[in-house]
N, C-alpha and C positions, 0 to 999 in steps of 0.2 A: 211329932204327930198335931199337935195344936195347929200348926204353920200350916198344912193342910187341911184343914175345915175352915180357917181363915180362906186362903185360896176357894176352896169349895162355894162358901159363903159369896165371897166377887164375883164370880165367875155366873154362879146364881141368880144374884142381881144383876149381871150385866145381861142375862136372858138364857143362858145356856138351861137347856132340859137337864133332867136327870138322869136322862140316860146319856147325851151328850155328855155328863160331867165321869158316867161310869166309863164311854167308849174311851174317853180321853184321859183317864189315870189308869187302865188298861193297858192302852197303847204305851204311855211314857213308863210304866212299870216294865210292860216287856221289854222295851228297849235297854231299861237300865239293866234288868235281867241277863241283856245278850251279851251286855259290853263289862259284866262286871266277872275278875276269876278267881274261882273259888278258892277256896286254902287245897282242896284235894286236886283243882289245874295247878297250881304252885308248888306244892310237892311234887307232881310229875316233874315238874319241869326242873325241879331241883336235881332231882335223880338223873334226868336226863344230861342235864348240862356237866354234873359230876362225872356219869359216863364218860360225854365227850371229851372230858380235861384230863380226863385218865387217859383214854387212848390218845389223845395229842402228846401228852407225857411220855410214854409209850414212842410214839411215834420221833419226838426230839431226842432220848435217849439214844435210838438207834441210829440216827442222821449225826449225832456228836460221836458215837465211837467209829462211825464209819469214817468221819473227817479226823480222828484222834488218827487211824490206822493207814488214811493215806499221807497224813503229815509226818507220822515215823516212816513211813516208804522211800516219803519223797527224802527229810533231813537225813536217814542214814547212810549215805555218801557224804551230805557234808561233815558229819559227824565225823565219820572215820578216816578223815583228811585232816580233820584238827584233830585228832588224839591218833 
């Protein structure tokens, strides 16, 4: 907060009016707020990511099961010949 006062004093000394300082401060504040994620934003993203990861795990397990079945079908004749 002390730095804010020093900046305001320096700008005032450079010729900024009170209204200009107010407008500048509001503009900076708005631009910071727009770009900052809140704890709620982060929590929502975390939930979305967990959901997507779970979906991917299910898909990977399905693919793995299919691959194991295909491999079993392809290897069955070879195993019959060997044993």
